[in-house]
VOPAGU-2260 file (C-alpha; in pm, 1 decimal, decimal comma):
REM VOPAGU-2260
SITE   aa  ch    i         X         Y         Z
SITE  UNK   A    0     -64,3   -2380,4     107,3
SITE  UNK   A    1     -46,1   -2390,0     484,2
SITE  UNK   A    2     -53,4   -2041,6     626,0
SITE  UNK   A    3     175,5   -2008,9     924,6
SITE  UNK   A    4     169,0   -1701,4    1141,9
SITE  UNK   A    5     473,5   -1487,1    1211,1
SITE  UNK   A    6     349,7   -1461,7    1571,3
SITE  UNK   A    7     620,8   -1691,2    1710,9
SITE  UNK   A    8     906,9   -1510,7    1540,3
SITE  UNK   A    9     922,4   -1197,1    1756,1
SITE  UNK   A   10    1265,7   -1065,3    1836,7
SITE  UNK   A   11    1381,7    -726,0    1950,7
SITE  UNK   A   12    1455,0    -606,0    1597,7
SITE  UNK   A   13    1135,1    -732,5    1426,2
SITE  UNK   A   14     877,9    -463,5    1360,2
SITE  UNK   A   15     549,7    -538,3    1538,0
SITE  UNK   A   16     222,4    -482,9    1350,6
SITE  UNK   A   17     -92,8    -487,7    1562,7
SITE  UNK   A   18    -448,9    -482,0    1428,4
SITE  UNK   A   19    -732,4    -360,5    1649,5
SITE  UNK   A   20   -1047,5    -555,5    1567,3
SITE  UNK   A   21   -1370,3    -403,3    1695,4
SITE  UNK   A   22   -1737,8    -491,0    1666,0
SITE  UNK   A   23   -1865,5    -496,1    1305,3
SITE  UNK   A   24   -1512,9    -477,1    1158,8
SITE  UNK   A   25   -1475,2    -577,0     794,4
SITE  UNK   A   26   -1320,4    -925,1     758,7
SITE  UNK   A   27   -1177,3    -853,0     412,2
SITE  UNK   A   28    -937,3    -583,1     530,3
SITE  UNK   A   29    -845,3    -797,5     832,0
SITE  UNK   A   30    -761,3   -1073,6     585,6
SITE  UNK   A   31    -548,7    -832,9     380,0
SITE  UNK   A   32    -349,6    -731,9     687,3
SITE  UNK   A   33    -300,8   -1096,4     784,9
SITE  UNK   A   34    -187,5   -1196,3     435,7
SITE  UNK   A   35      62,1    -911,9     400,7
SITE  UNK   A   36     200,2    -883,6     754,5
SITE  UNK   A   37     105,1   -1203,7     936,4
SITE  UNK   A   38     243,5   -1497,1     738,2
SITE  UNK   A   39     583,8   -1658,5     760,9
SITE  UNK   A   40     800,3   -1599,4     454,0
SITE  UNK   A   41    1029,5   -1901,4     408,3
SITE  UNK   A   42    1096,8   -1786,3      53,0
SITE  UNK   A   43    1256,2   -1470,5     197,1
SITE  UNK   A   44    1437,8   -1646,3     478,4
SITE  UNK   A   45    1371,3   -1403,0     759,7
SITE  UNK   A   46    1085,4   -1262,3     962,1
SITE  UNK   A   47     950,3    -936,3     823,0
SITE  UNK   A   48     697,5    -857,5    1095,7
SITE  UNK   A   49     563,5    -977,0    1427,0
SITE  UNK   A   50     186,8    -973,3    1377,6
SITE  UNK   A   51     -78,2    -952,9    1650,6
SITE  UNK   A   52    -453,8    -903,5    1679,8
SITE  UNK   A   53    -624,3    -735,7    1971,3
SITE  UNK   A   54    -978,2    -635,6    2062,0
SITE  UNK   A   55   -1153,9    -437,7    2334,7
SITE  UNK   A   56   -1379,9    -737,9    2406,9
SITE  UNK   A   57   -1314,5   -1112,1    2452,9
SITE  UNK   A   58   -1571,6   -1189,2    2179,8
SITE  UNK   A   59   -1597,0    -964,1    1874,6
SITE  UNK   A   60   -1888,9    -996,0    1633,6
SITE  UNK   A   61   -1757,7    -921,5    1285,9
SITE  UNK   A   62   -1943,5    -737,0    1010,6
SITE  UNK   A   63   -2314,0    -826,0     980,1
SITE  UNK   A   64   -2264,9   -1114,0    1221,8
SITE  UNK   A   65   -2068,2   -1320,2     968,6
SITE  UNK   A   66   -1864,7   -1476,7    1250,2
SITE  UNK   A   67   -1734,8   -1411,2    1599,6
SITE  UNK   A   68   -1365,4   -1356,0    1667,4
SITE  UNK   A   69   -1230,1   -1493,9    1995,9
SITE  UNK   A   70    -895,9   -1583,0    2146,5
SITE  UNK   A   71    -712,7   -1258,3    2074,8
SITE  UNK   A   72    -545,2   -1031,2    2326,2
SITE  UNK   A   73    -689,5    -718,0    2480,5
SITE  UNK   A   74    -611,4    -356,2    2391,1
SITE  UNK   A   75    -293,0    -355,9    2598,8
SITE  UNK   A   76    -125,7    -519,4    2297,4
SITE  UNK   A   77    -193,7    -202,0    2096,8
SITE  UNK   A   78      51,5     -23,9    2326,5
SITE  UNK   A   79     332,8    -250,4    2200,1
SITE  UNK   A   80     275,7    -178,3    1829,5
SITE  UNK   A   81     533,0     -24,1    1599,6
SITE  UNK   A   82     255,7      -7,7    1339,0
SITE  UNK   A   83    -107,0       3,5    1451,7
SITE  UNK   A   84    -384,6     -81,0    1205,2
SITE  UNK   A   85    -709,6      70,1    1329,0
SITE  UNK   A   86   -1061,0     -77,9    1301,8
SITE  UNK   A   87   -1265,6     -25,0     987,4
SITE  UNK   A   88   -1638,7     -87,2     979,8
SITE  UNK   A   89   -1923,4      -0,8     741,3
SITE  UNK   A   90   -2137,8     180,6     999,9
SITE  UNK   A   91   -1929,7     495,4     972,2
SITE  UNK   A   92   -2180,6     713,4    1160,3
SITE  UNK   A   93   -2156,0     500,6    1475,7
SITE  UNK   A   94   -1905,4     650,0    1721,8
SITE  UNK   A   95   -1596,7     437,9    1791,5
SITE  UNK   A   96   -1537,0     305,0    2140,1
SITE  UNK   A   97   -1353,9     554,4    2361,7
SITE  UNK   A   98   -1108,3     280,7    2462,6
SITE  UNK   A   99   -1016,8     221,8    2097,4
SITE  UNK   A  100    -976,6     593,8    2029,8
SITE  UNK   A  101    -756,3     628,9    2338,2
SITE  UNK   A  102    -537,0     342,9    2216,2
SITE  UNK   A  103    -496,8     517,5    1879,9
SITE  UNK   A  104    -406,9     845,8    2048,6
SITE  UNK   A  105    -148,7     677,5    2272,5
SITE  UNK   A  106      11,0     505,4    1975,0
SITE  UNK   A  107      31,9     832,5    1784,6
SITE  UNK   A  108     176,7    1016,4    2084,9
SITE  UNK   A  109     461,2     765,8    2122,8
SITE  UNK   A  110     546,3     774,0    1751,0
SITE  UNK   A  111     392,5     451,5    1623,2
SITE  UNK   A  112     291,0     435,4    1256,8
SITE  UNK   A  113     -87,1     438,2    1208,6
SITE  UNK   A  114    -269,1     267,8     922,2
SITE  UNK   A  115    -636,4     289,2     826,7
SITE  UNK   A  116    -792,2      68,9     558,6
SITE  UNK   A  117   -1117,5     177,2     390,3
SITE  UNK   A  118   -1338,1     332,2     662,5
SITE  UNK   A  119   -1046,4     316,7     905,3
SITE  UNK   A  120    -990,7     683,0     820,5
SITE  UNK   A  121   -1304,2     757,8    1025,0
SITE  UNK   A  122   -1144,5     594,5    1330,4
SITE  UNK   A  123    -825,8     796,5    1284,6
SITE  UNK   A  124   -1018,1    1120,6    1231,8
SITE  UNK   A  125   -1241,5    1059,8    1531,8
SITE  UNK   A  126    -930,3    1006,9    1742,0
SITE  UNK   A  127    -815,3    1353,4    1629,8
SITE  UNK   A  128    -487,0    1242,9    1476,1
SITE  UNK   A  129    -576,9    1342,6    1119,7
SITE  UNK   A  130    -641,0    1713,3    1180,5
SITE  UNK   A  131    -457,5    1907,2     909,2
SITE  UNK   A  132    -326,7    1584,7     756,0
SITE  UNK   A  133    -378,8    1418,0     417,6
SITE  UNK   A  134    -590,7    1103,1     405,1
SITE  UNK   A  135    -822,3     898,1     187,0
SITE  UNK   A  136   -1123,7     674,8     241,8
SITE  UNK   A  137   -1366,1     476,6      30,9
SITE  UNK   A  138   -1515,6     703,9    -235,6
SITE  UNK   A  139   -1876,8     631,1    -133,4
SITE  UNK   A  140   -1816,9     792,1     207,6
SITE  UNK   A  141   -1625,1    1096,9      85,8
SITE  UNK   A  142   -1908,9    1346,1     137,6
SITE  UNK   A  143   -1989,8    1210,2     482,0
SITE  UNK   A  144   -1624,0    1223,4     583,6
SITE  UNK   A  145   -1577,7    1582,2     467,8
SITE  UNK   A  146   -1889,8    1692,4     650,3
SITE  UNK   A  147   -1777,7    1536,4     979,2
SITE  UNK   A  148   -1405,9    1611,2     957,9
SITE  UNK   A  149   -1352,5    1934,4     762,3
SITE  UNK   A  150   -1001,4    1984,0     902,6
SITE  UNK   A  151    -875,1    1667,0     731,4
SITE  UNK   A  152    -735,6    1710,6     378,9
SITE  UNK   A  153    -929,6    1426,0     219,4
SITE  UNK   A  154    -807,4    1300,7    -118,2
SITE  UNK   A  155   -1108,8    1102,1    -229,0
SITE  UNK   A  156    -994,4     983,5    -571,9
SITE  UNK   A  157    -672,0     798,2    -494,6
SITE  UNK   A  158    -591,1     441,1    -388,5
SITE  UNK   A  159    -393,7     533,5     -79,2
SITE  UNK   A  160    -217,9     823,2      92,7
SITE  UNK   A  161     120,3     797,4     262,1
SITE  UNK   A  162     148,2    1095,1     495,2
SITE  UNK   A  163     456,9     973,1     674,7
SITE  UNK   A  164     349,2     825,7    1007,9
SITE  UNK   A  165     -18,5     798,6     908,5
SITE  UNK   A  166    -123,9     598,8     602,4
SITE  UNK   A  167    -476,2     546,2     473,8
SITE  UNK   A  168    -620,8     332,6     195,8
SITE  UNK   A  169    -944,1     346,9       0,8
SITE  UNK   A  170   -1189,0      58,6     -23,9
SITE  UNK   A  171   -1122,4    -313,2     -18,2
SITE  UNK   A  172    -843,3    -408,9    -262,9
SITE  UNK   A  173    -659,1     -81,8    -197,5
SITE  UNK   A  174    -573,4    -232,2     142,7
SITE  UNK   A  175    -345,8    -474,4     -41,7
SITE  UNK   A  176    -191,9    -187,0    -238,0
SITE  UNK   A  177    -116,2       3,6      80,8
SITE  UNK   A  178       5,4    -308,7     259,0
SITE  UNK   A  179     254,2    -381,2     -18,6
SITE  UNK   A  180     357,4     -13,6     -17,8
SITE  UNK   A  181     438,3     -44,7     353,6
SITE  UNK   A  182     642,4    -361,1     289,0
SITE  UNK   A  183     825,4    -180,2       8,0
SITE  UNK   A  184     893,8     115,9     235,5
SITE  UNK   A  185    1020,1    -108,1     515,8
SITE  UNK   A  186    1206,0    -378,3     322,8
SITE  UNK   A  187    1254,6    -259,7     -35,7
SITE  UNK   A  188    1109,9    -342,6    -376,2
SITE  UNK   A  189    1254,1    -693,4    -405,8
SITE  UNK   A  190    1089,5    -814,2     -84,3
SITE  UNK   A  191     762,9    -641,8    -175,2
SITE  UNK   A  192     769,7    -817,5    -512,2
SITE  UNK   A  193     818,3   -1152,0    -337,0
SITE  UNK   A  194     518,1   -1085,9    -112,0
SITE  UNK   A  195     305,3    -977,6    -409,1
SITE  UNK   A  196     396,1   -1291,2    -604,7
SITE  UNK   A  197     271,6   -1507,2    -319,0
SITE  UNK   A  198     -47,3   -1299,5    -312,4
SITE  UNK   A  199     -77,6   -1328,1    -692,7
SITE  UNK   A  200    -135,9    -951,7    -687,9
SITE  UNK   A  201      16,0    -660,5    -875,4
SITE  UNK   A  202     341,0    -564,3    -707,9
SITE  UNK   A  203     290,8    -191,0    -747,2
SITE  UNK   A  204      -5,4      31,2    -816,7
SITE  UNK   A  205      78,4     392,9    -748,9
SITE  UNK   A  206    -119,3     544,3    -462,2
SITE  UNK   A  207    -224,2     833,3    -683,3
SITE  UNK   A  208    -418,9     613,0    -921,6
SITE  UNK   A  209    -793,5     659,2    -922,8
SITE  UNK   A  210   -1006,0     454,3    -681,7
SITE  UNK   A  211   -1295,7     392,7    -914,3
SITE  UNK   A  212   -1302,0     375,5   -1290,7
SITE  UNK   A  213   -1650,2     385,3   -1442,9
SITE  UNK   A  214   -1604,3     162,6   -1743,4
SITE  UNK   A  215   -1856,0     -74,0   -1899,2
SITE  UNK   A  216   -1756,1    -427,0   -1991,9
SITE  UNK   A  217   -1568,0    -392,8   -2321,2
SITE  UNK   A  218   -1705,8    -517,2   -2647,8
SITE  UNK   A  219   -1482,9    -735,7   -2856,9
SITE  UNK   A  220   -1210,7    -694,5   -2967,2
SITE  UNK   A  221   -1034,1    -699,5   -2630,6
SITE  UNK   A  222    -890,3    -358,8   -2543,1
SITE  UNK   A  223    -686,2    -475,2   -2245,4
SITE  UNK   A  224    -354,0    -300,9   -2195,4
SITE  UNK   A  225    -194,4    -616,5   -2054,1
SITE  UNK   A  226      -8,6    -717,8   -2373,4
SITE  UNK   A  227     147,6    -376,6   -2430,7
SITE  UNK   A  228     234,9    -341,5   -2060,9
SITE  UNK   A  229     412,3    -677,8   -2062,5
SITE  UNK   A  230     593,8    -582,6   -2383,6
SITE  UNK   A  231     709,7    -252,6   -2233,0
SITE  UNK   A  232     823,5    -414,7   -1906,4
SITE  UNK   A  233    1065,7    -631,6   -2105,1
SITE  UNK   A  234    1219,9    -322,1   -2269,3
SITE  UNK   A  235    1247,0     -66,9   -1990,8
SITE  UNK   A  236    1611,4       0,8   -2075,5
SITE  UNK   A  237    1513,1     111,5   -2427,1
SITE  UNK   A  238    1349,7     435,1   -2544,3
SITE  UNK   A  239     972,9     390,6   -2513,3
SITE  UNK   A  240     791,7     699,8   -2635,6
SITE  UNK   A  241     412,9     700,3   -2624,5
SITE  UNK   A  242     413,6     664,5   -3002,8
SITE  UNK   A  243     598,5     330,8   -2971,4
SITE  UNK   A  244     353,9     202,3   -2709,8
SITE  UNK   A  245      63,2     312,8   -2926,9
SITE  UNK   A  246     209,6     142,4   -3231,2
SITE  UNK   A  247     253,2    -180,3   -3034,2
SITE  UNK   A  248    -110,4    -160,4   -2925,4
SITE  UNK   A  249    -214,5     -74,5   -3282,7
SITE  UNK   A  250    -395,7     240,1   -3173,2
SITE  UNK   A  251    -335,7     612,9   -3194,3
SITE  UNK   A  252    -150,0     790,7   -2910,7
SITE  UNK   A  253    -475,1     964,5   -2814,3
SITE  UNK   A  254    -656,1     631,3   -2788,2
SITE  UNK   A  255    -371,9     486,8   -2582,9
SITE  UNK   A  256    -395,6     779,1   -2340,0
SITE  UNK   A  257    -770,2     721,9   -2305,5
SITE  UNK   A  258    -719,6     351,8   -2235,7
SITE  UNK   A  259    -452,7     420,2   -1973,6
SITE  UNK   A  260    -685,1     665,8   -1802,5
SITE  UNK   A  261    -979,8     427,6   -1821,2
SITE  UNK   A  262    -800,1     108,7   -1717,2
SITE  UNK   A  263    -517,7     228,7   -1490,3
SITE  UNK   A  264    -623,7     576,9   -1389,0
SITE  UNK   A  265    -289,9     722,0   -1496,2
SITE  UNK   A  266     -93,1     827,2   -1804,5
SITE  UNK   A  267     149,8     616,2   -2009,0
SITE  UNK   A  268     445,4     832,3   -1902,4
SITE  UNK   A  269     358,6     816,8   -1532,5
SITE  UNK   A  270     314,7     438,9   -1549,6
SITE  UNK   A  271     643,5     398,1   -1736,9
SITE  UNK   A  272     834,2     613,3   -1487,6
SITE  UNK   A  273     695,8     407,6   -1199,7
SITE  UNK   A  274     802,3      81,6   -1364,5
SITE  UNK   A  275    1150,8     216,0   -1430,6
SITE  UNK   A  276    1191,5     337,6   -1074,7
SITE  UNK   A  277    1080,9      -2,1    -944,2
SITE  UNK   A  278    1341,4    -168,3   -1165,9
SITE  UNK   A  279    1608,7      75,7   -1046,0
SITE  UNK   A  280    1526,3     -11,5    -685,3
SITE  UNK   A  281    1553,9    -384,1    -757,8
SITE  UNK   A  282    1892,2    -334,0    -924,8
SITE  UNK   A  283    2021,6    -145,5    -620,5
SITE  UNK   A  284    1890,5    -415,3    -386,1
SITE  UNK   A  285    2064,0    -680,5    -596,8
SITE  UNK   A  286    2398,0    -506,7    -548,2
SITE  UNK   A  287    2445,8    -268,3    -838,9
SITE  UNK   A  288    2614,1      33,6    -681,4
SITE  UNK   A  289    2702,4     225,9    -996,7
SITE  UNK   A  290    2421,6     475,4   -1030,7
SITE  UNK   A  291    2495,5     555,9   -1394,6
SITE  UNK   A  292    2455,4     186,1   -1475,1
SITE  UNK   A  293    2136,6     161,4   -1268,5
SITE  UNK   A  294    1996,7     460,8   -1456,4
SITE  UNK   A  295    2091,6     315,5   -1792,6
SITE  UNK   A  296    1956,6     -35,8   -1726,4
SITE  UNK   A  297    1628,7      99,2   -1590,1
SITE  UNK   A  298    1577,8     342,1   -1876,7
SITE  UNK   A  299    1608,3     653,6   -1661,0
SITE  UNK   A  300    1902,7     782,5   -1857,6
SITE  UNK   A  301    2145,9     944,4   -1616,9
SITE  UNK   A  302    2235,1     922,8   -1250,0
SITE  UNK   A  303    2118,1    1282,7   -1211,3
SITE  UNK   A  304    1774,5    1195,0   -1347,5
SITE  UNK   A  305    1762,4     886,5   -1123,9
SITE  UNK   A  306    1836,6    1101,5    -817,9
SITE  UNK   A  307    1570,1    1357,0    -909,1
SITE  UNK   A  308    1299,1    1098,9    -975,0
SITE  UNK   A  309    1374,7     883,9    -669,3
SITE  UNK   A  310    1368,2    1183,2    -440,0
SITE  UNK   A  311    1048,1    1314,5    -597,6
SITE  UNK   A  312     858,6     984,9    -618,1
SITE  UNK   A  313    1001,0     782,1    -327,9
SITE  UNK   A  314    1123,0    1056,2     -95,5
SITE  UNK   A  315    1471,5     903,8     -72,7
SITE  UNK   A  316    1800,5     937,7    -260,3
SITE  UNK   A  317    1957,6     639,8    -441,8
SITE  UNK   A  318    2250,2     643,4    -197,5
SITE  UNK   A  319    2019,6     636,0     103,8
SITE  UNK   A  320    1817,3     358,1     -58,9
SITE  UNK   A  321    2138,5     162,3    -113,5
SITE  UNK   A  322    2238,1     199,8     252,5
SITE  UNK   A  323    1894,6      87,5     368,5
SITE  UNK   A  324    1814,0    -193,1     122,6
SITE  UNK   A  325    2142,8    -293,9     -41,4
SITE  UNK   A  326    2257,5    -657,8     -16,1
SITE  UNK   A  327    2496,4    -585,4     269,7
SITE  UNK   A  328    2197,4    -494,4     492,6
SITE  UNK   A  329    2029,3    -832,8     455,2
């Protein structure tokens, strides 16, 4: 599929995402940002973001000299960002360029959203914008990060942390999780699902899931949860106690809990609640305004329970979500 940039689609009301690329930056996370924020979305029918790259130097040698990036704008573009994605690089002990750190500080001071993928948390912390804030980074650098930045509240065993105007993701694939979370936050669950389908990537993995699951390759028979997850997703409006999920998987409830922990880093109930909330959001986006019906169709029971769970898990009420992402806003 041809990959067209959203670069030419800038208008006054399109959110601008700018990535700072510095020497030895990781190309994988740059690719994640480009895939999520930088491509045109003809299947959606409107521009989601205006995407730009910038660098402190005209020629930027990427990680381990894999390739050289040229032809991007200078750091002045960072001053136009609504969302600024900071550099991430494997040499975490090497100080970041003062010009890059100044650009991050200016963006934070004017209220831009800041995003750090993988070791990008080191850039944010070195700029001083993470003091007293929650953040995450790749698990293998957790001890080093805590030693250098003790004032940051590092959560080292989660996929990503959304701390409002500063968001950080753990290693590699968690950049896609956080990117889709940002799309969901900006444009709603339906649009995020469309982006994830094009990525052929899971639409939603909760940020609180574990980064790293130490699990050997399974012996036969296959113990994958995929069949029972697919079965449950088709029946979210029905009662689904853990005992029913366990029976479908032909295991005991205790074994099912162990498999959820091992494979997903969460519990059956937490996973099920997340799926039901995602369905509730899609129903609202599709035009269902009756909250009792939304709650019933998504398996959340009552409008009161829907309100409690949406506020707790998404930080927004159903009514506010409807005003922001309902069909009349598109």
